[in-house]
C-alpha positions in Angstrom: -6.9 9.5 -11.0 -5.4 7.4 -13.8 -2.9 4.7 -13.4 0.8 5.5 -14.1 1.9 5.6 -17.8 5.6 5.3 -17.1 7.9 4.2 -14.3 9.3 7.7 -14.3 6.0 8.8 -12.8 6.8 6.8 -9.6 10.5 7.6 -9.7 9.9 11.4 -9.6 7.5 10.9 -6.6 10.0 8.9 -4.5 11.8 11.9 -2.8 8.4 13.3 -1.6 7.4 9.9 -0.2 10.7 9.6 1.7 10.4 13.2 3.0 6.9 12.5 4.3 8.2 9.4 6.1 6.0 7.1 4.0 8.9 5.2 2.5 12.3 4.5 4.2 15.3 6.0 2.4 16.0 2.6 1.0 12.4 1.4 1.0 10.3 -0.3 -1.7 7.6 0.9 -4.1 6.3 -0.3 -7.4 4.0 0.4 -10.3 2.3 -2.0 -12.7 2.2 -1.0 -16.4 0.7 -3.4 -18.8 2.3 -6.9 -18.3 5.2 -5.5 -16.3 6.0 -4.4 -12.8 8.5 -1.6 -12.3 10.1 -1.7 -8.8 12.7 0.1 -6.8 16.1 -1.7 -6.7 17.2 -3.5 -3.5 18.7 -1.2 -0.9 18.8 1.8 -3.3 18.8 5.4 -2.1 15.3 6.5 -3.2 16.3 10.2 -3.0 19.1 9.7 -5.4 17.0 7.6 -7.8 14.3 10.3 -7.7 16.7 12.9 -9.0 17.7 10.9 -12.1 16.2 11.8 -15.5 16.5 8.3 -16.9 14.5 5.3 -15.6 16.3 3.6 -12.7 13.5 1.2 -11.7 13.7 -2.5 -12.4 11.3 -4.4 -14.6 9.9 -7.8 -13.8 7.1 -9.6 -15.7 3.6 -9.9 -14.3 3.9 -13.7 -14.0 3.8 -16.2 -11.1 6.5 -18.6 -10.1 9.6 -16.7 -11.2 13.1 -16.4 -9.9 14.2 -12.8 -9.3 17.6 -11.3 -10.1 19.8 -10.3 -7.1 19.1 -6.6 -7.5 15.3 -7.1 -7.2 14.1 -6.5 -3.6 12.7 -9.3 -1.5 9.4 -7.5 -1.3 8.8 -8.1 -5.0 7.1 -11.4 -4.3 4.5 -9.6 -2.1 3.9 -6.9 -4.7 3.6 -9.5 -7.5 1.1 -11.5 -5.5 -1.1 -8.5 -4.8 -1.0 -7.3 -8.4 -2.1 -10.7 -9.7 -4.9 -11.1 -7.0 -6.1 -7.5 -7.4 -5.9 -6.5 -11.1 -7.2 -3.0 -10.3 -4.0 -2.2 -8.3 -1.4 -0.3 -10.2 0.7 1.2 -7.4 2.1 -0.3 -4.1 4.0 1.5 -1.4 5.7 -0.3 1.5 4.8 2.3 4.2 7.0 2.5 7.3 5.4 5.5 8.9 5.7 5.8 12.7 2.2 4.8 13.7 1.8 2.3 10.9 4.9 0.5 12.1 3.7 0.6 15.7 0.5 -1.1 14.8 2.3 -3.7 12.7 4.4 -4.5 15.8 1.3 -4.6 18.0 -0.1 -7.4 15.8 -3.8 -6.5 16.4 -6.4 -5.8 13.7 -6.9 -2.1 13.4 -10.6 -0.9 13.2 -11.5 2.6 12.0 -12.0 5.3 14.6 -12.4 7.7 11.7 -14.7 7.5 8.7 -11.9 8.2 6.1 -10.2 4.9 7.1 -13.5 3.0 6.3 -13.8 4.9 3.0 -10.2 4.7 1.7 -8.5 1.8 3.4 -11.4 -0.6 4.3 -13.6 -1.6 7.3 -10.4 -2.7 9.1 -6.7 -3.5 8.4 -5.2 -6.9 9.4 -1.7 -7.9 10.5 0.0 -10.8 8.8 3.5 -12.3 8.9 6.0 -10.5 6.7 6.5 -13.6 4.6 7.6 -14.2 1.0 6.9 -17.9 0.7 3.8 -19.3 -1.0 1.9 -19.9 2.2 2.8 -16.4 3.5 1.8 -14.7 0.3 -1.6 -16.4 0.3 -2.1 -15.0 3.8 -1.2 -11.5 2.6 -3.6 -11.7 -0.3 -6.4 -13.1 1.9 -5.9 -10.4 4.6 -6.0 -7.5 2.2 -9.2 -8.9 0.7 -11.2 -6.0 -0.7 -9.1 -3.5 1.3 -6.3 -1.2 0.2 -3.8 -1.9 2.9 -2.4 -4.8 5.0 0.0 -4.6 7.9 3.2 -6.8 7.8 4.2 -8.0 11.2 6.9 -5.7 12.6 7.5 -4.1 9.2 4.9 -1.4 8.4 2.2 -2.0 5.8 1.6 -2.5 2.1 -0.7 0.3 0.7 -2.1 -0.1 -2.8 -4.4 1.6 -5.2 -5.0 2.5 -8.9 -2.9 5.7 -9.0 0.0 7.3 -7.3 -2.2 9.9 -5.7 -4.7 7.3 -4.5 -2.0 5.1 -3.0 -0.5 8.1 -1.4 -3.9 8.9 0.2 -4.1 5.3 1.5 -0.8 5.8 3.2 -1.7 9.1 4.8 -5.1 7.8 6.0 -3.7 4.6 7.3 -1.1 6.6 9.3 -3.8 8.8 10.8 -6.0 5.8 11.6 -3.0 4.0 13.2 -2.3 7.0 15.3 -6.0 7.1 16.4 -5.8 3.4 17.3 -2.6 3.7 19.3 -3.9 6.8 21.2 -7.2 5.0 22.0 -5.2 2.2 23.5 -3.1 4.6 25.6 -5.7 7.1 26.6 -8.8 5.0 26.4 -12.3 6.3 25.4 -12.0 5.6 21.7 -14.9 3.9 20.0 -14.4 2.4 16.6 -17.0 2.6 13.8 -19.3 -0.4 14.0 -18.6 -3.1 11.5 -21.8 -2.8 9.5 -21.5 1.0 9.4 -17.9 0.7 8.3 -18.9 -1.6 5.5 -21.7 0.7 4.4 -19.3 3.7 4.4 -16.9 1.8 2.3 -19.6 0.6 -0.2 -21.0 4.1 -0.7 -17.5 5.6 -1.1 -16.5 3.0 -3.7 -19.7 3.5 -5.7 -19.2 7.3 -5.7 -15.4 6.9 -6.5 -16.1 4.6 -9.4 -18.6 6.9 -10.9 -16.3 9.9 -10.5 -13.4 7.9 -12.0 -15.6 7.0 -15.0 -16.6 10.6 -15.4 -12.9 11.7 -15.4 -12.0 9.1 -18.0 -14.8 10.4 -20.2 
């Protein structure tokens, strides 16, 4: 899947993300296009924005150490830090799905009980403080590492990828993996994929995905 060409691509997708419970009604999502980030306004109704024909997202430059206008959401600093650290990211959703939020509150690193988490999210997903200061942003960047998601303490997770569909898949898989993790804690008997196996699954998937993406671009 290709990266978004216009902020309208994300804007039209917002009502579906709210309907599926990925985003809160006044949640936060962004896309990176060229040297700019387009992000949902602070406390905006995403369903209303999604019905507008004209662009209602806000533009900020892809630059460090900037002061944001009042209508830019607080999460913008986190999105900006991830886009700069991981240039391949073009889309970020702040997922507040039920089981994702539960795991963010539990504060424990989530390991994959299902292969698709290892493939699409990473060999695990870490929990870090929901901070916006320089020190906190470094922890977020470090925790996501080569993964596609990171939990924010008590606040869900940031899910990122190259395209809208891929970022959507990260959210769906992380919710399923979070549910498996929660149920394994409640019911017992769950056995996570071993670390080396999870790394191997991730490596093979990424190689296959990269080749397929290159083929699609051709």
